[in-house]
C-alpha positions as a printed Julia matrix, in Angstrom:
261×3 Matrix{Float64}:
 40.47  -36.52  -12.38
 40.44  -35.97  -16.15
 38.39  -33.03  -17.41
 37.27  -32.09  -20.91
 36.65  -28.35  -20.59
 38.98  -27.24  -17.8
 42.6   -27.97  -17.01
 44.08  -28.11  -13.52
 47.6   -27.6   -12.2
 48.93  -27.47   -8.64
 52.27  -26.04   -7.56
 53.49  -24.81   -4.16
 50.01  -24.72   -2.69
 48.44  -22.88   -5.65
 45.7   -24.59   -7.66
 45.3   -23.07  -11.11
 42.04  -23.88  -12.88
 41.96  -22.89  -16.55
 38.78  -22.71  -18.59
 39.86  -24.63  -21.65
 37.54  -24.02  -24.6
 39.71  -21.44  -26.4
 38.0   -21.85  -29.77
 34.76  -20.64  -28.15
 36.37  -17.97  -25.93
 35.85  -20.4   -23.04
 32.1   -19.97  -23.17
 30.14  -21.96  -20.6
 28.16  -25.06  -21.47
 26.74  -27.85  -19.33
 30.07  -29.66  -19.15
 31.97  -26.56  -17.98
 29.66  -25.91  -15.04
 29.68  -29.59  -14.07
 33.47  -29.77  -14.12
 33.93  -26.48  -12.3
 31.59  -27.61   -9.53
 33.49  -30.89   -9.23
 36.88  -29.19   -9.08
 35.77  -26.63   -6.5
 34.58  -29.49   -4.29
 38.04  -31.05   -4.66
 39.75  -27.79   -3.72
 37.57  -27.4    -0.63
 38.68  -30.86    0.58
 42.41  -30.48   -0.06
 44.23  -28.75    2.8
 47.4   -28.57    0.71
 45.69  -26.1    -1.64
 46.12  -22.64   -0.1
 45.22  -20.37   -3.03
 43.06  -20.78   -6.14
 43.65  -19.07   -9.49
 40.92  -19.07  -12.14
 41.9   -18.12  -15.69
 41.13  -18.87  -19.33
 43.01  -20.48  -22.19
 43.74  -18.6   -25.39
 42.66  -15.01  -25.99
 39.61  -14.87  -23.74
 38.83  -15.33  -20.06
 35.22  -16.39  -20.53
 32.55  -15.21  -22.98
 29.69  -16.3   -20.71
 26.93  -18.76  -21.53
 27.46  -20.73  -24.73
 24.49  -19.37  -26.69
 25.03  -21.87  -29.5
 24.27  -24.73  -27.15
 21.13  -22.91  -26.0
 19.88  -22.42  -29.57
 20.57  -26.06  -30.4
 18.28  -27.26  -27.62
 15.06  -28.98  -28.67
 13.01  -27.15  -26.05
 13.16  -23.78  -24.27
 15.79  -23.26  -21.6
 14.51  -23.06  -18.02
 16.68  -20.17  -16.84
 15.64  -20.48  -13.2
 16.52  -24.16  -13.06
 19.74  -23.58  -14.97
 20.96  -20.91  -12.58
 20.0   -22.87   -9.49
 21.61  -26.1   -10.69
 24.6   -24.96  -12.74
 25.78  -21.43  -11.99
 24.74  -20.56   -8.45
 26.61  -23.51   -6.89
 29.85  -22.25   -8.5
 29.42  -18.74   -7.1
 28.56  -20.12   -3.65
 31.55  -22.46   -3.77
 33.99  -19.67   -4.66
 32.7   -17.48   -1.85
 32.7   -20.36    0.64
 36.29  -21.44   -0.01
 38.36  -20.44    3.01
 41.38  -19.67    0.87
 42.07  -16.66   -1.36
 40.78  -16.86   -4.92
 42.23  -14.84   -7.8
 40.72  -14.32  -11.24
 43.54  -13.88  -13.75
 41.66  -12.21  -16.59
 43.56  -12.7   -19.81
 40.96  -11.38  -22.27
 37.28  -10.68  -22.64
 35.07  -11.44  -19.62
 31.44  -11.23  -20.66
 28.07  -12.08  -19.13
 28.33  -14.94  -16.67
 32.05  -15.08  -17.46
 32.42  -11.65  -15.9
 30.27  -12.84  -13.0
 32.74  -15.68  -12.4
 35.59  -13.18  -12.23
 33.61  -11.01   -9.82
 32.94  -14.06   -7.65
 36.67  -14.38   -6.99
 38.2   -12.43   -4.11
 40.85  -10.64   -6.17
 41.14   -9.84   -9.86
 44.28   -9.23  -11.92
 43.62   -8.3   -15.54
 45.58   -8.03  -18.73
 45.75   -4.51  -20.11
 44.0    -5.98  -23.16
 41.08   -7.41  -21.15
 37.53   -6.15  -21.7
 34.47   -6.48  -19.5
 30.94   -6.7   -20.89
 27.71   -7.16  -18.96
 26.0    -8.37  -22.18
 22.74   -9.38  -20.48
 20.78   -6.28  -21.53
 21.69   -6.91  -25.16
 19.61  -10.1   -25.18
 16.88   -8.99  -22.8
 18.1   -10.76  -19.69
 18.98   -9.87  -16.1
 22.61   -9.96  -14.85
 23.02  -13.22  -12.97
 25.53  -15.54  -11.31
 25.96  -13.01   -8.51
 26.61   -9.93  -10.64
 23.7    -7.96   -9.14
 25.15   -8.66   -5.67
 28.8    -7.93   -6.42
 28.67   -5.04   -8.89
 26.72   -2.49   -6.77
 28.99   -3.22   -3.81
 32.08   -2.47   -5.88
 30.96    0.57   -7.89
 27.74    1.82   -6.25
 24.13    1.38   -7.34
 23.9     4.06  -10.01
 27.12    3.01  -11.77
 26.12   -0.65  -11.56
 22.81    0.15  -13.26
 24.62    2.12  -15.97
 26.98   -0.8   -16.63
 24.12   -3.32  -16.68
 21.69   -1.26  -18.77
 24.04    0.26  -21.32
 26.05   -2.93  -21.82
 29.05   -1.03  -23.19
 32.41   -2.79  -22.95
 34.69   -1.54  -20.2
 38.41   -1.34  -20.84
 40.88   -2.8   -18.39
 41.95    0.71  -17.38
 38.36    1.74  -16.67
 37.81   -1.43  -14.66
 40.88   -0.58  -12.57
 39.69    3.0   -11.97
 36.26    1.71  -10.85
 37.79   -0.82   -8.46
 36.55   -3.8   -10.46
 40.08   -5.19  -10.71
 42.96   -4.94   -8.25
 45.83   -4.69  -10.69
 46.67   -4.62  -14.39
 49.54   -6.4   -16.12
 50.79   -6.44  -19.68
 49.54   -9.57  -21.48
 52.96  -11.23  -21.44
 53.36  -10.46  -17.72
 49.89  -11.51  -16.52
 50.76  -15.1   -15.61
 53.91  -13.97  -13.79
 52.16  -11.25  -11.79
 49.33  -13.59  -10.89
 51.78  -16.28   -9.8
 53.61  -13.78   -7.59
 50.43  -12.75   -5.79
 49.27  -16.36   -5.48
 52.65  -17.43   -4.07
 52.52  -14.77   -1.36
 49.0   -15.78   -0.37
 49.79  -19.51   -0.45
 52.67  -18.96    1.96
 50.6   -16.88    4.36
 48.62  -17.99    7.41
 45.83  -19.75    5.54
 43.39  -20.05    8.43
 43.8   -16.37    9.22
 43.2   -15.41    5.6
 40.16  -17.64    5.43
 38.68  -16.2     8.62
 39.37  -12.69    7.31
 37.47  -13.58    4.14
 34.56  -14.81    6.25
 34.54  -11.6     8.26
 34.73   -9.29    5.25
 31.85  -10.95    3.41
 29.74  -11.14    6.58
 30.27   -7.42    7.12
 28.42   -6.66    3.9
 25.19   -7.7     5.61
 25.87   -7.11    9.32
 25.35   -4.09   11.54
 28.3    -2.9    13.64
 27.29   -4.67   16.86
 26.87   -7.97   15.06
 30.15   -7.56   13.22
 32.11   -6.7    16.34
 30.88   -9.88   18.01
 31.65  -11.91   14.9
 35.19  -10.5    14.79
 35.66  -11.48   18.43
 34.54  -15.04   17.71
 36.76  -15.41   14.67
 39.74  -13.91   16.46
 39.31  -16.56   19.13
 39.61  -19.22   16.45
 42.61  -17.54   14.81
 44.38  -17.16   18.14
 44.35  -20.94   18.64
 46.06  -21.75   15.32
 49.61  -23.0    14.94
 50.26  -20.21   12.46
 49.45  -17.58   15.08
 52.0   -19.15   17.41
 54.56  -19.25   14.61
 53.8   -15.67   13.6
 54.37  -14.32   17.11
 57.52  -16.4    17.55
 58.91  -15.19   14.21
 58.13  -11.58   15.11
 59.98  -11.87   18.42
 62.91  -13.62   16.75
 62.97  -11.02   13.95
 62.72  -13.55   11.14
 60.25  -14.41    8.37
 57.46  -16.72    9.59
 57.09  -20.22    8.16
 53.35  -20.73    8.09
 51.95  -24.2     7.53
 48.34  -23.2     6.87
 46.94  -24.53   10.13
């Protein structure tokens, strides 16, 4: 499928989706959210895709909502409808994908653009990247899942500080706070991301997906509920071909050849 605002590449089980509005720091307009939703539906259907990378073209990851398009509207923007129809489905889709997702953050991630990065499972950032909540600067509430993700990563008080003060965070600070998993020099970012994605794409995909389910469920479950959920998921994992291959490879003292099933 041909897109106007994103580009898509697939190699060795890794689907790379690049926000492709570099002249506008990949800010998000109606077309971007429509195309992202469409592509995430495609990824969910394609068993050959075993890892997703989300990144941005040019010098920015994503500057958030395209405010120019908002100001050019003839009438006021219905924020509630916009979030429900355009942004929330993207966050839900990223969390629901039963494959690992990596945000490769090549530059500024601001507002809803930062929320998109937070919606991914892992984040690798350029040492030149910056993170800006931005919402408080225009009188709005952090959205697109930021109020769910941020307190879980940094704690409530720090999340409020980040949201209220709106000061840019450096890549190093983001790493120290646990907001990103790893930093890479700008010229090494694509390589480092590809290395992580390749490892994940060659792993036991069903097992990784079930692990993702379990980890996110644990954020809202008590221990008894989580123990039972683990038992159920382990039953599913234990019936996969990759489990059989993993045990066989362990016994034979060789590297496993997982097929993702």
